[in-house]
N, C-alpha and C positions, 0 to 999 in steps of 0.2 A: 348445212355448209359450214357456213361462220362459227358456230357453236366446236364443232371437230377442228377449225382450224384453231383457235383458240386453245383448245384443251391442248393441242398439240405443239403452239408454243409455248403450256404451263410449262407439260411433261420435259421441254426440252432444257428450258432452262432450271430446272430441277435438278437434272440431271448434271448439269455445266455449274453451277454455285452449290450444290448442295445446299442448298435451305428448302423452307418449304414456305409455297405460296399458294397454298388452300384453303378455300373460304374460312375465315378467323370467326373462333365463339366471338370474341374480345376486340373490336377496331376501332381504328377512330382515322378520322379524314388523316390524308397525308399532308404533312408537313413540316417546318425545321425537326420537331422532334418527335415526331409520331411514329407510333411501336404498334404491332399488331402480336395477339398473344394467340396463338395455335394448339391446342393439344399440350399446353403445360410450356408449348417453346415461347420467347421474346425476341421478337424480331423487330430490326429498325427498320424499315422500308427505306429508307434513304442512305445506309452505310452497306458498303462488299461485303462477301462473306468472312474475310478474316478478321473486318472489324468484328464478327458478327460474334466472334470465339470469347471478347470482351466486356460481351453486355454485360451476362449475369456472373456477381463475381460471389466468392466464398470468405471468410475467414477461420482460420481456427483457433476455437475456443479459448477467452486467455486464462493463465493458471487463477487467477485471483476467482474468476467463477465458480472453482472447484473449493477452494478452502474460507473465502469469505461469504458470512451472509446477505443476501442479496435484499437490495431496497423494497420495501412493500409496493404493492399497485397505490397511484394516488390518485383521491377522486375531488370529483366539484362538487359531488353531494355525498357523501359516505352513509353504507354503499352502494347505494343508488346508482350514482352517473360517473363511472370509471374514464378518466383521461385518456387518451389516444384509441378509444374504441363508440361503437354503437350503442345508444341507450336507444328502447324503442316504450312506449307509451300508447297500451290498448287500451280499448275501450265502444262499447255502441255509441253509437249519435245521442249527445244531447247527456253522457253520464257527465260531462264537467272537464274533459281532456285538455281545450285550450286554455280556460281558464286556471286550470292546476298546474300545466305549464307556465303562464304568464307570472302567475302566483310566485310560485318556485324561482323563474329568472329574478324575481324584486328581492325576495330568499337572498338567493346565491350573493347578490350584486353588494349586500349588506353584510352577506356574513353570515344573518340568522339560521337558525337551525330552522329546516321544513323535513316534516313526516319522522320527527322523532331523529333526524339525524343532519348531523354538522353540515356546513358547506364552508364553502374556500373563500366568500369575499371576493371573487375574480367579475371581468369584465362577460357582460352577456348578450350574444349578438340575436334578435328573433326575427326569422327570417318568414313572413304571414302569405303564404302561394293563395291563402280561399278566402280572406277576410279582406275588407276598404281600412284606413287608414284610420277614417274615422272610427269604426270598429273597434281598431287596437286601442286609439282612444277612448272610449267610454268604457275599456275594460282593465287598461291602465287604472283611469282613475278611482276606478267601485274597489280595483286590487290595492291601490294605496291607499286608501282609506278606510282599511280593515286592518291595517300595520297597525300595532302599540305604541301609544299619544307620543310615546320617547320615541320614536323616530320621526316622527313628524319633522322635526327642525333638519333632517338629514335628506329627506327627499330631492332638493335639490341634486345629490351627489349623483342622482340616477339620469341626467343629463349628458352626466361623460362616462359612465359607467353599462346602460342599457342601448343596444345601438339596435334601433328599428330598423331591418329591410325589408320595405315595401315591394312585394313582386308580385299581388293580385290584381291580375288581367294582364299579365307580362311572363312572355311562355319560359319558366327555367325549365327547364330540362336539362336532368345529370346527363342521360341518355334516350338516345331513339335504336328502332328494330327497321333499319332498313334493308329488305332482300334476305332477311333470316340473321343478318349479324345485329350485337350491339355495338353499339356506336358513340363512344364519347364524347361529348359536347365541350364548349370550352368552360362552361359553369362553373366547375367542379374547381379549375385552376384559378378564377376568377373570385370565386368567394373564398377559397388559400389567402390570394395576396390581398382579400379584404382585411379578412381576420387576424392577420399576421401585421398588417399596419394598424392596426386598432387595437394591438394585444387582447383581441377577443380570445375568454377562455374554455366559453361553451358556445355552441349553435343549437337551437331550436330551430325545426324546420315543424311547419304547420301548413302544410301537412305533406304525409309522404306520399300520399297520390297524385298529388299534383306535380312529381319530381323527375317522370319517366313516363312516357308512350309506350314502355312494354307492356309482354301480360306478367299481370299479376300470379297466374296459377302457372308459369314455368320454373322450374326451377333451377335454371340454367342461368337463364336471364335475371333471374334476380338478384343468382352468389354474384353472378356478375356487377348490379349496380347497387349492394351493400358494400361491393371491393372500392367503389367510388368514394361512399362515405367515410370508409375506413380510411382512404387516403386522406382525406379531407383531413378528417381525426390525426392522423399523426403526422402529414406536414404542416400543417396551421398551430401543432399542441396542443390539441384542445378537446373537450367531449363533443360528441355530437346525439341529439336527442330527437329522435324521428317521432310524429304523433302520428297514427294509423289506428286502423279500425279491427274491432272484431269481427271474427264470423258469425251470422245469424244463428248456427248450428251451435249448439254446448260440445266443445270436447274437450281436450284436456289443456287446461289452463296453460299450462306452460307453452305451448302452439297455438296461441287463443287469436294470434294474426292472421287477418285475413289474408289469404291468397297461398303465394309457396309456401314450404316451410322453410324453404330458404333463408326466410326472411326473419326469422327467430332464429335463426340458425347459426348465421352471420353475426349476430347481434350478440354482445357481452353479458347484458342488463334487460330483464322486461320486466315492468310493472303492469299491472292489469288491474285497472280501475271497473266497479262491478257496482252495482244496486242492493243494498240491504233487503230480502225483500220482507214486506210487512209480518209474514209468519215468523220472522225470526227476531221480532224485534223484541219478544219478551224476555229474551237471552240477554236483558242490557238490564242493568238497573235503574239508571237515570230518567225519569220521565221525560224529559226534553227531546234526549237519545231516544227514549221509545218511538215519539210523538213524528221525529224526523223519519225513523226506519217505516214509518206505517204511511206517513203523506210518499213516501219514496226519493226522500232527500239526504238519504245517508249513503255514502257510498265508504266501499270497502278499498283498499289499496293494497294488492297482494305483489309484494315481490318476487314473479314465480321462475324470473332466470337467474344466475346469480352465480357467473363462471369464476369472478376476484374473490368471493366473502361468502362467508353462509348466509343464509337469508335472512331479511329482516323480520320483524314481526309486522303482521298485520298493521295497518293504521288506518284511522275514521275521516272521514271529511264530512261536515254537515255542510248541503249546499242553500245557502243563504237567500234571503229575497237580492235578488239581482245575479244568482247563478256563482256567488266567489264562492270556493269551496271554504271551509274553516275548520281548521283541524279539532276533534272532536278526542278524548281520552277515555273513553265505558271503562267501567266494570263490568263484570259479568255477574253472573247468577253462578252459585256453587257449584256446578259440572266443567268450572275448569277458571275461576277464578284467579287462581292462584299462580296457576301455570301462566296465564296471562300478564300477572303482575310482576313474575320472574323475569319473561322476557323483555319484557317492559326494562325491569331494573337494569338487567343484563345488557340492552341496549343504549341504555342510556353511562353504566359503568364501563364500555369499550367505548365510546363515541364522545361521551362530552367529558367524563371522570377521566378518560386518560388510562385506565386501567390501573389506577392506583390504589389502596387494598381501602376498602370501607367497612365503616361500622353500624349500628343501627341508629346511632347520633350521626352519621354522614346522610342516614333518610331522612330524620328530624329537621339539619340542617340545609340540606339540596333539595326536599320535598318541591319546591314550585319549580324547582327547574327541571324535577322528572315531570312533573304533572302541570302544564304554563296555564293550568286554568286557575291555577292559585288559592284553591279550596283543601280543606283538610279531609276532604272525605277520601277513604279507601286510605289515608298512610298505616293505619296499621297491619291492614292486608299485605302491605307489601311487606311490612316488618315482620308479619306472620311468613308471609313466601321467603325471606330470606332466611329464617328459620327451618325452616320446610326442607329448600335449599342445605342448609348445614345438615340436619340429620341425613341427607340421604347424599352426602357428599360431594353437591356440586358446586357448594360453597366450602373452600378448603381454608383453616387458619392458617395465617404466617404472621412473620415477626412485626414488631412495630415497627412503624417505615420511619426516617428521619425527622425530626422536625413533629411530631404527632404528639399529641394527647401524654400527658404522663399517669393518668390516670391507672393504677394498676390492677384496673376490672374491666379496660377496655382489653375487646378482642376484636383483631382484623383479620378483615376475609379477602382470599380473592374468588370470583366469577367464574365459573365455566359456562358455554352456553350449552340448554338442555339437548340441542340437535348432536354438538361433536363430543361428546364426552357422556361414557357409562356413569351410573351411579357405584361410587367408592367401597361405599357406606352399605352393610349388610341391613342396616333400618330402611334400606331404602324400597323394601317389597312394600311396608307397611307406610311408608308416605302418601301424603297427600296432594306431592308433585308429582308421583309417581302413580299413583291411581288415574290424575288427571291427565297425564299424557298420555296413556292408555286409551282413554274418551277419544 
């Protein structure tokens, strides 16, 4: 009887006010600025029906959007971590996700490249939900001591650029699920205020599972939760990284996040960490890397989702003593070495060299930047890969740039991604690059 009476009252108000008061998919506790969302509508719970008409606004597109080239997306780590969006780091337990994320955080604050990608040098907030402050301190000490020696005098900069948000043992749920509704907590707004107050440009959340009490396999609930992280990224003007787990069964790597597909669907970038198996060890030339693979200490980082950019080449990390990942740049055996060299060269050309024309001399002068190991191993393979790319039409000769060498024999080339452009030269059919790409 009571339920029937409430339903009659509800229908009466719907008829009088013309608003939707049904149970909502996304609901916030009643407050001065609380809103409820039902079937795509945004309803201010404390406003009358006339004010409701002004809640959703729109603007006609400005004319410059039609005639001026729009700005490019900006990245905290280019092209892995875009600003104003959510990035997910996936991996099975024990693969090294947390230490990789912490090392990435340190590299970001110093503006050091990581995973063969440039970083922006901004402040980073690391929200630890799973591990104690002591564990974070121990990990940070290990990471700091793997930095290049030249960076040691700059370590004190971390005291002003790396914000540790200790939430271990403290409920930090972005949303809960009472009576089948997704209810936002005060945590997202509190985080936005904190990040803006400190000027943080990247928030790392370790781990995603600790941020909610929802059904991880429910697409609607996970979609609503990811909207909250998008809200944090947008309103705080930062990038958001979520550390998450892979499912036990192997499926499509792009959708390798455990739980509902909406988790990956709503992210704009996804990195998957996977250990290289012992049977794949012989694909590498270097004995130290073969040994790491055979011992289960070599991790491949694959850019499995990349909405704003082309896919970044696979990168490799060796898990060293203490669990700290160290970047490795292996060369491969003949079944794909040139293609791998070219994709690495293109990533360097685009992200570090800024797309300026290059020559074979460029490879000589900047090889140590392209290959931070600092050895000459593989330099000639880079040159051979460039020549194969020229023959295949992926590297196109361009005019001599201003201020370049006056050597009349110097030729300059602009590089194109293997994935984005088909070969323009008839010789492509006979090139090693073309053969490797088919393999």
